[in-house]
C-alpha positions in Angstrom: 0.0 0.0 0.0 1.4 3.3 -1.1 0.5 6.1 1.3 0.9 9.6 -0.2 1.2 12.6 2.2 -0.8 15.8 2.0 0.4 19.3 1.6 1.6 19.2 -1.1 4.2 20.9 1.0 4.4 18.0 3.4 6.9 15.3 4.1 6.6 11.6 5.2 9.0 11.0 8.1 9.9 8.0 10.2 7.1 7.9 12.8 5.1 5.6 15.1 2.7 3.7 12.9 0.0 3.2 15.6 -3.0 1.4 14.1 -1.2 1.1 10.8 0.7 -1.8 12.3 -2.5 -3.8 11.8 -1.9 -3.7 8.0 1.6 -5.0 8.4 1.2 -7.5 11.3 -2.3 -8.9 10.7 -2.9 -8.4 6.9 0.7 -8.7 5.6 0.5 -5.5 3.7 3.8 -3.6 3.1 3.6 0.2 3.6 5.5 2.6 1.3 5.4 6.3 2.1 7.1 8.2 -0.8 8.1 11.9 -0.9 7.2 12.9 -4.5 8.5 16.1 -6.0 6.9 19.0 -4.3 7.6 17.6 -0.8 9.4 19.8 1.7 12.7 18.8 3.2 14.8 18.5 0.0 15.3 22.2 -0.8 13.3 25.0 -2.3 13.9 23.9 -5.9 12.5 20.4 -5.2 9.4 21.8 -3.4 8.5 23.8 -6.5 8.9 21.0 -9.0 5.2 20.3 -9.0 3.8 23.8 -9.2 1.4 24.9 -11.8 2.0 23.3 -15.2 4.4 20.8 -13.6 1.6 19.1 -11.7 1.7 15.8 -13.7 5.4 15.3 -12.9 4.5 14.3 -9.3 2.1 11.7 -10.7 5.0 10.3 -12.7 7.0 9.8 -9.5 4.4 7.2 -8.4 4.6 5.5 -11.8 8.4 5.2 -11.3 7.7 3.8 -7.8 5.6 1.1 -9.4 8.7 0.1 -11.5 10.8 0.0 -8.3 8.2 -2.2 -6.6 8.2 -4.6 -9.5 12.0 -5.0 -9.0 11.7 -6.0 -5.4 11.6 -9.8 -4.8 9.6 -9.5 -1.6 6.8 -7.2 -3.0 3.9 -8.1 -5.3 3.5 -5.6 -8.1 0.1 -7.1 -9.1 -1.5 -6.1 -5.8 -0.9 -2.4 -5.0 -3.3 -0.1 -3.3 -3.0 3.7 -3.2 -4.2 5.8 -0.2 -3.8 9.5 0.7 -5.6 12.4 2.3 -6.1 16.0 1.1 -3.5 16.5 -1.6 -2.5 12.9 -1.0 -6.2 12.2 -1.9 -5.8 14.2 -5.1 -2.7 12.2 -5.9 -4.6 9.0 -5.2 -7.3 10.1 -7.6 -4.8 11.0 -10.3 -2.9 7.7 -10.0 -6.2 5.8 -10.1 -7.0 7.8 -13.3 -3.8 7.8 -15.3 -2.2 4.5 -14.0 -5.3 2.4 -13.3 -3.7 -0.7 -14.9 -1.0 -0.7 -12.2 -3.1 -0.8 -9.1 -5.9 -3.0 -7.6 -7.8 -0.4 -5.6 -7.5 3.0 -3.9 -8.7 5.0 -0.9 -9.3 8.7 -1.4 -9.6 10.7 1.8 -10.9 14.3 1.4 -9.1 14.5 -2.0 -9.6 17.1 -4.7 -11.1 15.6 -7.8 -10.8 18.7 -9.9 -8.3 21.5 -9.0 -10.5 24.1 -10.7 -13.6 23.3 -8.8 -11.5 23.0 -5.7 -10.0 26.4 -6.1 -13.4 27.9 -6.8 -15.1 26.4 -3.7 -12.4 26.2 -1.0 -12.7 28.9 1.7 -11.6 32.3 0.5 -9.0 32.9 3.2 -6.8 30.2 1.6 -7.5 30.5 -2.1 -4.7 32.8 -3.1 -2.2 30.6 -1.1 -3.4 27.5 -3.0 -3.2 29.3 -6.4 0.6 29.7 -5.8 0.9 26.0 -5.7 -1.7 24.7 -8.1 -1.9 27.6 -10.5 -4.5 30.4 -11.0 -7.7 28.9 -12.4 -8.7 32.4 -13.6 -5.9 32.3 -16.2 -7.4 30.6 -19.4 -4.3 28.6 -20.2 -3.9 27.3 -16.6 -7.6 26.6 -16.3 -7.5 24.5 -19.6 -4.5 22.6 -18.3 -6.1 21.9 -14.9 -9.4 20.8 -16.5 -7.4 18.5 -18.9 -5.7 16.6 -16.1 -8.6 16.6 -13.6 -9.5 13.0 -12.5 -13.2 14.1 -12.6 -12.8 14.9 -16.3 -11.2 11.6 -17.0 -13.6 9.5 -15.0 -13.8 6.8 -17.6 -10.2 5.9 -17.0 -10.9 4.9 -13.4 -11.4 1.2 -13.6 -10.4 -0.1 -10.1 -12.5 -0.1 -6.9 -12.3 3.0 -4.8 -13.2 4.0 -1.2 -14.0 7.7 -0.8 -13.9 9.4 2.6 -15.2 12.9 3.3 -16.3 15.3 6.0 -19.5 17.2 5.4 -18.2 20.4 7.1 -14.7 20.5 5.4 -13.7 24.1 4.7 -10.5 23.2 2.9 -11.6 20.5 0.4 -15.4 20.8 0.1 -17.5 17.7 0.3 -18.6 18.4 -3.3 -15.1 17.2 -4.5 -15.9 13.8 -3.0 -19.5 13.8 -4.0 -18.8 14.4 -7.7 -16.2 11.6 -8.0 -18.2 9.1 -6.0 -21.4 9.8 -8.0 -19.6 9.6 -11.3 -18.0 6.3 -10.4 -21.3 4.8 -9.3 -23.0 6.0 -12.5 -20.4 4.3 -14.7 -20.4 1.1 -12.7 -16.9 1.3 -11.1 -17.1 -0.3 -7.5 -17.1 2.6 -5.1 -17.7 2.9 -1.3 -18.4 6.3 0.2 -17.9 7.1 3.9 -19.3 10.6 4.7 -19.2 11.9 8.3 -21.8 14.6 9.0 -20.0 15.9 12.0 -16.4 16.2 10.6 -14.3 18.6 8.6 -10.9 18.1 7.0 -10.1 14.7 8.2 -11.8 12.7 11.0 -11.0 13.9 14.5 -13.6 12.1 16.6 -12.5 8.8 17.9 -15.6 6.9 16.9 -15.4 8.3 13.4 -11.7 7.5 13.2 -12.4 3.9 14.2 -15.2 3.6 11.7 -13.0 4.9 8.9 -10.1 2.5 9.9 -12.4 -0.5 10.0 -13.9 0.5 6.6 -10.4 0.7 5.2 -9.6 -2.8 6.5 -12.8 -4.4 5.1 -12.3 -2.6 1.7 -8.6 -3.8 1.5 -9.6 -7.3 2.4 -12.2 -7.3 -0.3 -10.3 -5.6 -3.2 -6.6 -6.0 -2.4 -6.1 -9.2 -0.6 -8.7 -11.6 -2.1 
């Protein structure tokens, strides 16, 4: 299972895995936490290598990771799941769209399914900050580019089962981003599970909701990754 961090200006670091140990010890799933271009911790140049029109290059990093997995004798390249939250959720959607043939399933947690609609509906106090990273959707060329690469606009390419997780009160990535991707997948017949918490925002904070999401992840992975 490839877990992609959010941000994008984030960084996966060695940390206590907590409940994620269940995946390793009980389900036998290897966890890989990559730092694709755009991650912090590797210098300013590296952190800007996914900005604007360079967005697709970060997707290509995961495709290269697939090649690395295939070269490892103790990993199974035919059974790969992608999971991520926020920008990691967007990456999950993008990989599910453009490299569907290389995965078995995916878990999208509060991800952006179209960076244009995301920029238009995220809270105003953070819109300009996000435009620096993703590009200004008011610019016709940038808008056309973002629409072209949007998972939502390439929905027919998503062939593998997906679990979508969202919070109804999310001010950062509006629930509509999850709604539109889940509804479109259902309409075209791609297996999709949708977990929506009516009392959560950007990521689940309440213990009961966190537990429900974790158990949902496990059942989903047992059904679509491990069988």
